[in-house]
N, CA, C, O and the ligand as a Tripos MOL2 file, in Angstrom:
@<TRIPOS>MOLECULE
protein
  285   283    72     0     0
PROTEIN
NO_CHARGES

@<TRIPOS>ATOM
      1 N           3.2850   -4.5990    0.3940 N.3       1 MET1
      2 CA          4.4170   -4.5140   -0.5440 C.3       1 MET1
      3 C           5.0910   -5.8650   -0.6710 C.2       1 MET1
      4 O           4.6820   -6.8480   -0.0530 O.2       1 MET1
      5 N           6.1080   -5.8890   -1.4660 N.am      2 LEU2
      6 CA          6.8030   -7.1460   -1.7130 C.3       2 LEU2
      7 C           7.5250   -7.6060   -0.4540 C.2       2 LEU2
      8 O           8.1370   -6.8150    0.2630 O.2       2 LEU2
      9 N           7.4340   -8.8890   -0.2120 N.am      3 ALA3
     10 CA          8.1490   -9.4500    0.9310 C.3       3 ALA3
     11 C           9.6390   -9.4340    0.6290 C.2       3 ALA3
     12 O          10.0680   -9.7490   -0.4810 O.2       3 ALA3
     13 N          10.4080   -9.0670    1.6200 N.am      4 SER4
     14 CA         11.8500   -9.1230    1.4230 C.3       4 SER4
     15 C          12.2810  -10.5760    1.4100 C.2       4 SER4
     16 O          11.6200  -11.4280    2.0050 O.2       4 SER4
     17 N          13.3490  -10.8560    0.7570 N.am      5 GLY5
     18 CA         13.8340  -12.2170    0.7070 C.3       5 GLY5
     19 C          13.4010  -12.9600   -0.5450 C.2       5 GLY5
     20 O          13.9010  -14.0430   -0.8480 O.2       5 GLY5
     21 N          12.4630  -12.3590   -1.2670 N.am      6 LEU6
     22 CA         12.0750  -12.9720   -2.5350 C.3       6 LEU6
     23 C          12.8500  -12.2580   -3.6370 C.2       6 LEU6
     24 O          12.8640  -11.0300   -3.7220 O.2       6 LEU6
     25 N          13.4800  -13.0460   -4.4580 N.am      7 ASP7
     26 CA         14.2110  -12.3710   -5.5140 C.3       7 ASP7
     27 C          13.2800  -12.0310   -6.6660 C.2       7 ASP7
     28 O          12.1990  -12.6000   -6.8170 O.2       7 ASP7
     29 N          13.7250  -11.1100   -7.4480 N.am      8 GLU8
     30 CA         12.8900  -10.5910   -8.5270 C.3       8 GLU8
     31 C          12.5260  -11.6700   -9.5400 C.2       8 GLU8
     32 O          11.4630  -11.6320  -10.1580 O.2       8 GLU8
     33 N          13.4250  -12.6260   -9.6960 N.am      9 GLY9
     34 CA         13.1680  -13.6860  -10.6570 C.3       9 GLY9
     35 C          11.9570  -14.5220  -10.2940 C.2       9 GLY9
     36 O          11.1420  -14.8590  -11.1530 O.2       9 GLY9
     37 N          11.8450  -14.8540   -9.0300 N.am     10 VAL10
     38 CA         10.7130  -15.6550   -8.5790 C.3      10 VAL10
     39 C           9.4290  -14.8600   -8.7190 C.2      10 VAL10
     40 O           8.4190  -15.3720   -9.2000 O.2      10 VAL10
     41 N           9.4730  -13.6140   -8.3010 N.am     11 LEU11
     42 CA          8.2750  -12.7790   -8.4050 C.3      11 LEU11
     43 C           7.8560  -12.5900   -9.8500 C.2      11 LEU11
     44 O           6.6690  -12.6200  -10.1750 O.2      11 LEU11
     45 N           8.8340  -12.3950  -10.7050 N.am     12 GLY12
     46 CA          8.5220  -12.2400  -12.1140 C.3      12 GLY12
     47 C           7.8760  -13.4840  -12.6810 C.2      12 GLY12
     48 O           6.9670  -13.4130  -13.5080 O.2      12 GLY12
     49 N           8.3560  -14.6150  -12.2260 N.am     13 LYS13
     50 CA          7.8070  -15.8820  -12.6900 C.3      13 LYS13
     51 C           6.3530  -16.0230  -12.2290 C.2      13 LYS13
     52 O           5.4880  -16.4460  -12.9950 O.2      13 LYS13
     53 N           6.1010  -15.6650  -10.9790 N.am     14 TYR14
     54 CA          4.7310  -15.7160  -10.4660 C.3      14 TYR14
     55 C           3.8210  -14.8030  -11.2620 C.2      14 TYR14
     56 O           2.7060  -15.1820  -11.6190 O.2      14 TYR14
     57 N           4.2980  -13.6050  -11.5370 N.am     15 ARG15
     58 CA          3.4580  -12.6580  -12.2680 C.3      15 ARG15
     59 C           3.1080  -13.2080  -13.6400 C.2      15 ARG15
     60 O           1.9760  -13.0590  -14.1000 O.2      15 ARG15
     61 N           4.0630  -13.8380  -14.2900 N.am     16 ARG16
     62 CA          3.7800  -14.3870  -15.6150 C.3      16 ARG16
     63 C           2.7600  -15.5150  -15.5170 C.2      16 ARG16
     64 O           1.8490  -15.6220  -16.3370 O.2      16 ARG16
     65 N           2.9290  -16.3450  -14.5070 N.am     17 ILE17
     66 CA          1.9900  -17.4590  -14.3390 C.3      17 ILE17
     67 C           0.5960  -16.9310  -14.0310 C.2      17 ILE17
     68 O          -0.3870  -17.3740  -14.6250 O.2      17 ILE17
     69 N           0.5130  -15.9930  -13.1120 N.am     18 MET18
     70 CA         -0.7810  -15.4360  -12.7290 C.3      18 MET18
     71 C          -1.4490  -14.7250  -13.8990 C.2      18 MET18
     72 O          -2.6710  -14.7550  -14.0420 O.2      18 MET18
     73 N          -0.6390  -14.0910  -14.7270 N.am     19 ALA19
     74 CA         -1.1920  -13.3630  -15.8610 C.3      19 ALA19
     75 C          -1.7530  -14.3160  -16.9090 C.2      19 ALA19
     76 O          -2.7520  -14.0220  -17.5660 O.2      19 ALA19
     77 N          -1.0930  -15.4630  -17.0550 N.am     20 SER20
     78 CA         -1.5140  -16.3940  -18.0940 C.3      20 SER20
     79 C          -2.5640  -17.3820  -17.6120 C.2      20 SER20
     80 O          -3.3480  -17.9090  -18.4010 O.2      20 SER20
     81 N          -2.5670  -17.6240  -16.3090 N.am     21 LYS21
     82 CA         -3.5200  -18.5920  -15.7470 C.3      21 LYS21
     83 C          -4.2260  -17.9370  -14.5640 C.2      21 LYS21
     84 O          -3.6130  -17.6860  -13.5270 O.2      21 LYS21
     85 N          -5.4880  -17.6700  -14.7230 N.am     22 LYS22
     86 CA         -6.2360  -16.9920  -13.6500 C.3      22 LYS22
     87 C          -6.3520  -17.8670  -12.4210 C.2      22 LYS22
     88 O          -6.3660  -17.3770  -11.2910 O.2      22 LYS22
     89 N          -6.4330  -19.1470  -12.6480 N.am     23 ASP23
     90 CA         -6.6750  -20.0760  -11.5470 C.3      23 ASP23
     91 C          -5.5260  -21.0610  -11.3970 C.2      23 ASP23
     92 O          -5.7330  -22.2700  -11.2870 O.2      23 ASP23
     93 N          -4.3190  -20.5280  -11.3930 N.am     24 VAL24
     94 CA         -3.1680  -21.4050  -11.2240 C.3      24 VAL24
     95 C          -3.2730  -22.1440   -9.8940 C.2      24 VAL24
     96 O          -3.6660  -21.5720   -8.8770 O.2      24 VAL24
     97 N          -2.9210  -23.3980   -9.9210 N.am     25 THR25
     98 CA         -3.0890  -24.2560   -8.7550 C.3      25 THR25
     99 C          -1.7320  -24.6180   -8.1770 C.2      25 THR25
    100 O          -0.7780  -24.8820   -8.9090 O.2      25 THR25
    101 N          -1.6620  -24.6260   -6.8770 N.am     26 VAL26
    102 CA         -0.4530  -25.0670   -6.1930 C.3      26 VAL26
    103 C          -0.7000  -26.4660   -5.6740 C.2      26 VAL26
    104 O          -1.6550  -26.7100   -4.9360 O.2      26 VAL26
    105 N           0.1650  -27.3810   -6.0650 N.am     27 VAL27
    106 CA         -0.0440  -28.7820   -5.7030 C.3      27 VAL27
    107 C           1.2220  -29.3560   -5.0770 C.2      27 VAL27
    108 O           2.3240  -28.8890   -5.3670 O.2      27 VAL27
    109 N           1.0740  -30.3680   -4.2190 N.am     28 PRO28
    110 CA          2.2460  -31.0160   -3.6340 C.3      28 PRO28
    111 C           2.8820  -31.9920   -4.6150 C.2      28 PRO28
    112 O           2.2370  -32.4870   -5.5390 O.2      28 PRO28
    113 N           4.1560  -32.2510   -4.3880 N.am     29 VAL29
    114 CA          4.8070  -33.3500   -5.0900 C.3      29 VAL29
    115 C           4.3790  -34.6290   -4.3840 C.2      29 VAL29
    116 O           4.4640  -34.7250   -3.1600 O.2      29 VAL29
    117 N           3.9210  -35.6060   -5.1500 N.am     30 VAL30
    118 CA          3.4990  -36.8710   -4.5350 C.3      30 VAL30
    119 C           4.4840  -37.9790   -4.8970 C.2      30 VAL30
    120 O           5.0020  -38.0350   -6.0130 O.2      30 VAL30
    121 N           4.7250  -38.8500   -3.9330 N.am     31 HIS31
    122 CA          5.6680  -39.9700   -4.0920 C.3      31 HIS31
    123 C           7.0850  -39.4770   -4.4060 C.2      31 HIS31
    124 O           7.9420  -40.2490   -4.8350 O.2      31 HIS31
    125 N           7.3130  -38.1920   -4.1880 N.am     32 GLY32
    126 CA          8.6390  -37.6430   -4.4310 C.3      32 GLY32
    127 C           8.9760  -37.4480   -5.8930 C.2      32 GLY32
    128 O          10.0520  -36.9520   -6.2280 O.2      32 GLY32
    129 N           8.0710  -37.8300   -6.7540 N.am     33 THR33
    130 CA          8.4010  -37.8090   -8.1800 C.3      33 THR33
    131 C           7.2760  -37.2960   -9.0700 C.2      33 THR33
    132 O           7.5160  -36.9500  -10.2260 O.2      33 THR33
    133 N           6.0440  -37.2410   -8.5460 N.am     34 ASN34
    134 CA          4.9300  -36.9480   -9.4360 C.3      34 ASN34
    135 C           4.1760  -35.6810   -9.0540 C.2      34 ASN34
    136 O           4.1680  -35.2750   -7.8920 O.2      34 ASN34
    137 N           3.5500  -35.0720  -10.0340 N.am     35 CYS35
    138 CA          2.7430  -33.8770   -9.8370 C.3      35 CYS35
    139 C           1.4590  -34.2570   -9.0940 C.2      35 CYS35
    140 O           0.7750  -35.2070   -9.4740 O.2      35 CYS35
    141 N           1.1370  -33.5080   -8.0350 N.am     36 GLY36
    142 CA         -0.0730  -33.7900   -7.2630 C.3      36 GLY36
    143 C          -1.3390  -33.3650   -7.9880 C.2      36 GLY36
    144 O          -2.4430  -33.6770   -7.5420 O.2      36 GLY36
    145 N          -1.1900  -32.6590   -9.0940 N.am     37 GLY37
    146 CA         -2.3530  -32.2170   -9.8490 C.3      37 GLY37
    147 C          -2.7260  -33.1930  -10.9390 C.2      37 GLY37
    148 O          -3.8480  -33.7000  -10.9720 O.2      37 GLY37
    149 N          -1.7920  -33.4590  -11.8310 N.am     38 CYS38
    150 CA         -2.0930  -34.3300  -12.9740 C.3      38 CYS38
    151 C          -1.4760  -35.7150  -12.8160 C.2      38 CYS38
    152 O          -1.7270  -36.6100  -13.6220 O.2      38 CYS38
    153 N          -0.6590  -35.8860  -11.7620 N.am     39 HIS39
    154 CA         -0.0640  -37.1810  -11.4280 C.3      39 HIS39
    155 C           0.9070  -37.7110  -12.4760 C.2      39 HIS39
    156 O           1.2570  -38.8920  -12.4740 O.2      39 HIS39
    157 N           1.3310  -36.8400  -13.3570 N.am     40 MET40
    158 CA          2.3840  -37.2750  -14.2850 C.3      40 MET40
    159 C           3.7300  -37.1280  -13.6010 C.2      40 MET40
    160 O           3.8900  -36.3400  -12.6690 O.2      40 MET40
    161 N           4.6990  -37.9040  -14.0840 N.am     41 LYS41
    162 CA          6.0350  -37.8520  -13.5040 C.3      41 LYS41
    163 C           6.6740  -36.5010  -13.8150 C.2      41 LYS41
    164 O           6.6460  -36.0240  -14.9490 O.2      41 LYS41
    165 N           7.2490  -35.9000  -12.7770 N.am     42 LEU42
    166 CA          7.8930  -34.6020  -12.9420 C.3      42 LEU42
    167 C           9.2210  -34.7480  -13.6630 C.2      42 LEU42
    168 O           9.8410  -35.8110  -13.6510 O.2      42 LEU42
    169 N           9.6430  -33.6670  -14.2860 N.am     43 THR43
    170 CA         11.0090  -33.6380  -14.7800 C.3      43 THR43
    171 C          11.9390  -33.5940  -13.5670 C.2      43 THR43
    172 O          11.5450  -33.1300  -12.4980 O.2      43 THR43
    173 N          13.1460  -34.0660  -13.7300 N.am     44 ALA44
    174 CA         14.1030  -34.0640  -12.6230 C.3      44 ALA44
    175 C          14.3050  -32.6510  -12.1000 C.2      44 ALA44
    176 O          14.4090  -32.4450  -10.8910 O.2      44 ALA44
    177 N          14.3610  -31.6910  -12.9870 N.am     45 GLY45
    178 CA         14.5730  -30.3040  -12.5870 C.3      45 GLY45
    179 C          13.4360  -29.7770  -11.7310 C.2      45 GLY45
    180 O          13.6690  -29.0790  -10.7440 O.2      45 GLY45
    181 N          12.2100  -30.1050  -12.1000 N.am     46 SER46
    182 CA         11.0520  -29.6470  -11.3360 C.3      46 SER46
    183 C          11.0410  -30.2590   -9.9470 C.2      46 SER46
    184 O          10.7860  -29.5660   -8.9610 O.2      46 SER46
    185 N          11.3150  -31.5460   -9.8650 N.am     47 ALA47
    186 CA         11.3050  -32.2340   -8.5750 C.3      47 ALA47
    187 C          12.4080  -31.6900   -7.6720 C.2      47 ALA47
    188 O          12.1830  -31.4530   -6.4850 O.2      47 ALA47
    189 N          13.5830  -31.4950   -8.2280 N.am     48 ILE48
    190 CA         14.7090  -30.9910   -7.4400 C.3      48 ILE48
    191 C          14.4340  -29.5800   -6.9620 C.2      48 ILE48
    192 O          14.7450  -29.2260   -5.8250 O.2      48 ILE48
    193 N          13.8510  -28.7820   -7.8300 N.am     49 SER49
    194 CA         13.5540  -27.3990   -7.4830 C.3      49 SER49
    195 C          12.5450  -27.3340   -6.3440 C.2      49 SER49
    196 O          12.7050  -26.5440   -5.4130 O.2      49 SER49
    197 N          11.5190  -28.1530   -6.4140 N.am     50 ALA50
    198 CA         10.5080  -28.1770   -5.3560 C.3      50 ALA50
    199 C          11.1120  -28.6760   -4.0470 C.2      50 ALA50
    200 O          10.8400  -28.1300   -2.9780 O.2      50 ALA50
    201 N          11.9270  -29.7100   -4.1450 N.am     51 LYS51
    202 CA         12.5340  -30.2810   -2.9390 C.3      51 LYS51
    203 C          13.4620  -29.2840   -2.2670 C.2      51 LYS51
    204 O          13.6110  -29.2830   -1.0450 O.2      51 LYS51
    205 N          14.0800  -28.4430   -3.0700 N.am     52 ALA52
    206 CA         14.9970  -27.4380   -2.5430 C.3      52 ALA52
    207 C          14.2480  -26.2830   -1.8850 C.2      52 ALA52
    208 O          14.8600  -25.3850   -1.3060 O.2      52 ALA52
    209 N          12.9110  -26.3150   -1.9780 N.am     53 GLY53
    210 CA         12.1340  -25.2580   -1.3560 C.3      53 GLY53
    211 C          11.9670  -24.0430   -2.2400 C.2      53 GLY53
    212 O          11.6320  -22.9590   -1.7610 O.2      53 GLY53
    213 N          12.1950  -24.2180   -3.5120 N.am     54 ASN54
    214 CA         12.0380  -23.1140   -4.4460 C.3      54 ASN54
    215 C          10.5500  -22.8510   -4.6760 C.2      54 ASN54
    216 O           9.8570  -23.6660   -5.2850 O.2      54 ASN54
    217 N          10.0660  -21.7160   -4.1880 N.am     55 MET55
    218 CA          8.6320  -21.4420   -4.2920 C.3      55 MET55
    219 C           8.2170  -21.1280   -5.7260 C.2      55 MET55
    220 O           7.0280  -20.9940   -6.0140 O.2      55 MET55
    221 N           9.1720  -21.0130   -6.6050 N.am     56 GLY56
    222 CA          8.8320  -20.7780   -7.9970 C.3      56 GLY56
    223 C           8.8320  -22.0480   -8.8200 C.2      56 GLY56
    224 O           8.7260  -22.0020  -10.0450 O.2      56 GLY56
    225 N           8.9510  -23.1870   -8.1460 N.am     57 ALA57
    226 CA          9.0160  -24.4570   -8.8610 C.3      57 ALA57
    227 C           7.6920  -24.7410   -9.5660 C.2      57 ALA57
    228 O           6.6240  -24.6590   -8.9590 O.2      57 ALA57
    229 N           7.7720  -25.0640  -10.8110 N.am     58 THR58
    230 CA          6.5590  -25.3740  -11.5680 C.3      58 THR58
    231 C           6.7470  -26.6740  -12.3430 C.2      58 THR58
    232 O           7.8690  -27.1250  -12.5760 O.2      58 THR58
    233 N           5.6310  -27.2580  -12.7300 N.am     59 PHE59
    234 CA          5.6720  -28.4090  -13.6200 C.3      59 PHE59
    235 C           5.1750  -27.9130  -14.9670 C.2      59 PHE59
    236 O           4.0020  -27.5750  -15.1280 O.2      59 PHE59
    237 N           6.0670  -27.8750  -15.9130 N.am     60 GLU60
    238 CA          5.7420  -27.2900  -17.2040 C.3      60 GLU60
    239 C           4.5920  -28.0100  -17.9040 C.2      60 GLU60
    240 O           3.8380  -27.4030  -18.6650 O.2      60 GLU60
    241 N           4.4680  -29.2930  -17.6420 N.am     61 ASN61
    242 CA          3.4380  -30.0680  -18.3310 C.3      61 ASN61
    243 C           2.0180  -29.5910  -18.0280 C.2      61 ASN61
    244 O           1.1620  -29.5480  -18.9120 O.2      61 ASN61
    245 N           1.7820  -29.2330  -16.7580 N.am     62 SER62
    246 CA          0.4390  -28.8170  -16.3820 C.3      62 SER62
    247 C           0.3800  -27.3660  -15.9370 C.2      62 SER62
    248 O          -0.7050  -26.8370  -15.6970 O.2      62 SER62
    249 N           1.5240  -26.7190  -15.8230 N.am     63 GLY63
    250 CA          1.5500  -25.3070  -15.4510 C.3      63 GLY63
    251 C           1.2670  -25.0480  -13.9880 C.2      63 GLY63
    252 O           1.0330  -23.9070  -13.5910 O.2      63 GLY63
    253 N           1.2860  -26.1000  -13.1790 N.am     64 ARG64
    254 CA          1.0070  -25.9240  -11.7640 C.3      64 ARG64
    255 C           2.2710  -25.5580  -10.9980 C.2      64 ARG64
    256 O           3.3910  -25.8850  -11.3910 O.2      64 ARG64
    257 N           2.0430  -24.8650   -9.8890 N.am     65 LEU65
    258 CA          3.1390  -24.5720   -8.9630 C.3      65 LEU65
    259 C           3.2850  -25.7590   -8.0330 C.2      65 LEU65
    260 O           2.2980  -26.3390   -7.5800 O.2      65 LEU65
    261 N           4.5190  -26.1110   -7.7550 N.am     66 LEU66
    262 CA          4.7950  -27.2870   -6.9390 C.3      66 LEU66
    263 C           5.3520  -26.9070   -5.5810 C.2      66 LEU66
    264 O           6.0990  -25.9370   -5.4540 O.2      66 LEU66
    265 N           4.9910  -27.6640   -4.5840 N.am     67 PHE67
    266 CA          5.6850  -27.5440   -3.3020 C.3      67 PHE67
    267 C           5.9760  -28.9340   -2.7850 C.2      67 PHE67
    268 O           5.2700  -29.8950   -3.0900 O.2      67 PHE67
    269 N           7.0330  -29.0170   -1.9920 N.am     68 TRP68
    270 CA          7.4460  -30.3020   -1.4330 C.3      68 TRP68
    271 C           6.7160  -30.5040   -0.1040 C.2      68 TRP68
    272 O           6.8720  -29.6850    0.8010 O.2      68 TRP68
    273 N           5.9380  -31.5560    0.0370 N.am     69 PRO69
    274 CA          5.1710  -31.7350    1.2720 C.3      69 PRO69
    275 C           6.0800  -31.9690    2.4710 C.2      69 PRO69
    276 O           7.0940  -32.6600    2.3720 O.2      69 PRO69
    277 N           5.7070  -31.3860    3.6000 N.am     70 VAL70
    278 CA          6.4690  -31.5720    4.8250 C.3      70 VAL70
    279 C           5.8250  -32.6870    5.6250 C.2      70 VAL70
    280 O           4.6420  -32.6180    5.9590 O.2      70 VAL70
    281 N           6.5920  -33.6980    5.9270 N.am     71 ASN71
    282 CA          6.0340  -34.8420    6.6390 C.3      71 ASN71
    283 C           6.2270  -34.6980    8.1480 C.2      71 ASN71
    284 O           5.8160  -35.5740    8.9090 O.2      71 ASN71
    285 ZN          0.5670  -31.5470  -13.1720 Zn       72 ZN72
@<TRIPOS>BOND
     1     1     2 1
     2     2     3 1
     3     3     4 2
     4     3     5 am
     5     5     6 1
     6     6     7 1
     7     7     8 2
     8     7     9 am
     9     9    10 1
    10    10    11 1
    11    11    12 2
    12    11    13 am
    13    13    14 1
    14    14    15 1
    15    15    16 2
    16    15    17 am
    17    17    18 1
    18    18    19 1
    19    19    20 2
    20    19    21 am
    21    21    22 1
    22    22    23 1
    23    23    24 2
    24    23    25 am
    25    25    26 1
    26    26    27 1
    27    27    28 2
    28    27    29 am
    29    29    30 1
    30    30    31 1
    31    31    32 2
    32    31    33 am
    33    33    34 1
    34    34    35 1
    35    35    36 2
    36    35    37 am
    37    37    38 1
    38    38    39 1
    39    39    40 2
    40    39    41 am
    41    41    42 1
    42    42    43 1
    43    43    44 2
    44    43    45 am
    45    45    46 1
    46    46    47 1
    47    47    48 2
    48    47    49 am
    49    49    50 1
    50    50    51 1
    51    51    52 2
    52    51    53 am
    53    53    54 1
    54    54    55 1
    55    55    56 2
    56    55    57 am
    57    57    58 1
    58    58    59 1
    59    59    60 2
    60    59    61 am
    61    61    62 1
    62    62    63 1
    63    63    64 2
    64    63    65 am
    65    65    66 1
    66    66    67 1
    67    67    68 2
    68    67    69 am
    69    69    70 1
    70    70    71 1
    71    71    72 2
    72    71    73 am
    73    73    74 1
    74    74    75 1
    75    75    76 2
    76    75    77 am
    77    77    78 1
    78    78    79 1
    79    79    80 2
    80    79    81 am
    81    81    82 1
    82    82    83 1
    83    83    84 2
    84    83    85 am
    85    85    86 1
    86    86    87 1
    87    87    88 2
    88    87    89 am
    89    89    90 1
    90    90    91 1
    91    91    92 2
    92    91    93 am
    93    93    94 1
    94    94    95 1
    95    95    96 2
    96    95    97 am
    97    97    98 1
    98    98    99 1
    99    99   100 2
   100    99   101 am
   101   101   102 1
   102   102   103 1
   103   103   104 2
   104   103   105 am
   105   105   106 1
   106   106   107 1
   107   107   108 2
   108   107   109 am
   109   109   110 1
   110   110   111 1
   111   111   112 2
   112   111   113 am
   113   113   114 1
   114   114   115 1
   115   115   116 2
   116   115   117 am
   117   117   118 1
   118   118   119 1
   119   119   120 2
   120   119   121 am
   121   121   122 1
   122   122   123 1
   123   123   124 2
   124   123   125 am
   125   125   126 1
   126   126   127 1
   127   127   128 2
   128   127   129 am
   129   129   130 1
   130   130   131 1
   131   131   132 2
   132   131   133 am
   133   133   134 1
   134   134   135 1
   135   135   136 2
   136   135   137 am
   137   137   138 1
   138   138   139 1
   139   139   140 2
   140   139   141 am
   141   141   142 1
   142   142   143 1
   143   143   144 2
   144   143   145 am
   145   145   146 1
   146   146   147 1
   147   147   148 2
   148   147   149 am
   149   149   150 1
   150   150   151 1
   151   151   152 2
   152   151   153 am
   153   153   154 1
   154   154   155 1
   155   155   156 2
   156   155   157 am
   157   157   158 1
   158   158   159 1
   159   159   160 2
   160   159   161 am
   161   161   162 1
   162   162   163 1
   163   163   164 2
   164   163   165 am
   165   165   166 1
   166   166   167 1
   167   167   168 2
   168   167   169 am
   169   169   170 1
   170   170   171 1
   171   171   172 2
   172   171   173 am
   173   173   174 1
   174   174   175 1
   175   175   176 2
   176   175   177 am
   177   177   178 1
   178   178   179 1
   179   179   180 2
   180   179   181 am
   181   181   182 1
   182   182   183 1
   183   183   184 2
   184   183   185 am
   185   185   186 1
   186   186   187 1
   187   187   188 2
   188   187   189 am
   189   189   190 1
   190   190   191 1
   191   191   192 2
   192   191   193 am
   193   193   194 1
   194   194   195 1
   195   195   196 2
   196   195   197 am
   197   197   198 1
   198   198   199 1
   199   199   200 2
   200   199   201 am
   201   201   202 1
   202   202   203 1
   203   203   204 2
   204   203   205 am
   205   205   206 1
   206   206   207 1
   207   207   208 2
   208   207   209 am
   209   209   210 1
   210   210   211 1
   211   211   212 2
   212   211   213 am
   213   213   214 1
   214   214   215 1
   215   215   216 2
   216   215   217 am
   217   217   218 1
   218   218   219 1
   219   219   220 2
   220   219   221 am
   221   221   222 1
   222   222   223 1
   223   223   224 2
   224   223   225 am
   225   225   226 1
   226   226   227 1
   227   227   228 2
   228   227   229 am
   229   229   230 1
   230   230   231 1
   231   231   232 2
   232   231   233 am
   233   233   234 1
   234   234   235 1
   235   235   236 2
   236   235   237 am
   237   237   238 1
   238   238   239 1
   239   239   240 2
   240   239   241 am
   241   241   242 1
   242   242   243 1
   243   243   244 2
   244   243   245 am
   245   245   246 1
   246   246   247 1
   247   247   248 2
   248   247   249 am
   249   249   250 1
   250   250   251 1
   251   251   252 2
   252   251   253 am
   253   253   254 1
   254   254   255 1
   255   255   256 2
   256   255   257 am
   257   257   258 1
   258   258   259 1
   259   259   260 2
   260   259   261 am
   261   261   262 1
   262   262   263 1
   263   263   264 2
   264   263   265 am
   265   265   266 1
   266   266   267 1
   267   267   268 2
   268   267   269 am
   269   269   270 1
   270   270   271 1
   271   271   272 2
   272   271   273 am
   273   273   274 1
   274   274   275 1
   275   275   276 2
   276   275   277 am
   277   277   278 1
   278   278   279 1
   279   279   280 2
   280   279   281 am
   281   281   282 1
   282   282   283 1
   283   283   284 2
@<TRIPOS>SUBSTRUCTURE
     1 MET1         2 RESIDUE 1 A MET
     2 LEU2         6 RESIDUE 1 A LEU
     3 ALA3        10 RESIDUE 1 A ALA
     4 SER4        14 RESIDUE 1 A SER
     5 GLY5        18 RESIDUE 1 A GLY
     6 LEU6        22 RESIDUE 1 A LEU
     7 ASP7        26 RESIDUE 1 A ASP
     8 GLU8        30 RESIDUE 1 A GLU
     9 GLY9        34 RESIDUE 1 A GLY
    10 VAL10       38 RESIDUE 1 A VAL
    11 LEU11       42 RESIDUE 1 A LEU
    12 GLY12       46 RESIDUE 1 A GLY
    13 LYS13       50 RESIDUE 1 A LYS
    14 TYR14       54 RESIDUE 1 A TYR
    15 ARG15       58 RESIDUE 1 A ARG
    16 ARG16       62 RESIDUE 1 A ARG
    17 ILE17       66 RESIDUE 1 A ILE
    18 MET18       70 RESIDUE 1 A MET
    19 ALA19       74 RESIDUE 1 A ALA
    20 SER20       78 RESIDUE 1 A SER
    21 LYS21       82 RESIDUE 1 A LYS
    22 LYS22       86 RESIDUE 1 A LYS
    23 ASP23       90 RESIDUE 1 A ASP
    24 VAL24       94 RESIDUE 1 A VAL
    25 THR25       98 RESIDUE 1 A THR
    26 VAL26      102 RESIDUE 1 A VAL
    27 VAL27      106 RESIDUE 1 A VAL
    28 PRO28      110 RESIDUE 1 A PRO
    29 VAL29      114 RESIDUE 1 A VAL
    30 VAL30      118 RESIDUE 1 A VAL
    31 HIS31      122 RESIDUE 1 A HIS
    32 GLY32      126 RESIDUE 1 A GLY
    33 THR33      130 RESIDUE 1 A THR
    34 ASN34      134 RESIDUE 1 A ASN
    35 CYS35      138 RESIDUE 1 A CYS
    36 GLY36      142 RESIDUE 1 A GLY
    37 GLY37      146 RESIDUE 1 A GLY
    38 CYS38      150 RESIDUE 1 A CYS
    39 HIS39      154 RESIDUE 1 A HIS
    40 MET40      158 RESIDUE 1 A MET
    41 LYS41      162 RESIDUE 1 A LYS
    42 LEU42      166 RESIDUE 1 A LEU
    43 THR43      170 RESIDUE 1 A THR
    44 ALA44      174 RESIDUE 1 A ALA
    45 GLY45      178 RESIDUE 1 A GLY
    46 SER46      182 RESIDUE 1 A SER
    47 ALA47      186 RESIDUE 1 A ALA
    48 ILE48      190 RESIDUE 1 A ILE
    49 SER49      194 RESIDUE 1 A SER
    50 ALA50      198 RESIDUE 1 A ALA
    51 LYS51      202 RESIDUE 1 A LYS
    52 ALA52      206 RESIDUE 1 A ALA
    53 GLY53      210 RESIDUE 1 A GLY
    54 ASN54      214 RESIDUE 1 A ASN
    55 MET55      218 RESIDUE 1 A MET
    56 GLY56      222 RESIDUE 1 A GLY
    57 ALA57      226 RESIDUE 1 A ALA
    58 THR58      230 RESIDUE 1 A THR
    59 PHE59      234 RESIDUE 1 A PHE
    60 GLU60      238 RESIDUE 1 A GLU
    61 ASN61      242 RESIDUE 1 A ASN
    62 SER62      246 RESIDUE 1 A SER
    63 GLY63      250 RESIDUE 1 A GLY
    64 ARG64      254 RESIDUE 1 A ARG
    65 LEU65      258 RESIDUE 1 A LEU
    66 LEU66      262 RESIDUE 1 A LEU
    67 PHE67      266 RESIDUE 1 A PHE
    68 TRP68      270 RESIDUE 1 A TRP
    69 PRO69      274 RESIDUE 1 A PRO
    70 VAL70      278 RESIDUE 1 A VAL
    71 ASN71      282 RESIDUE 1 A ASN
    72 ZN72       285 GROUP 0 **** ****
């Protein structure tokens, strides 16, 4: 079942992404500013969202899910 602690908004976002992209990729933020998939510069909102640990953070340009790498 659904993990507690995840709000419906994040889950809904995942479902939409999964429905539209069968092979959605999760990539790290690189250099603190760029998408680890397509290497384009992230929007400020995407970078901040990923850094904040938001598991629903995405980069609209490539449709990838972002996570902030732990060093
Ligand atoms: Zn990308």
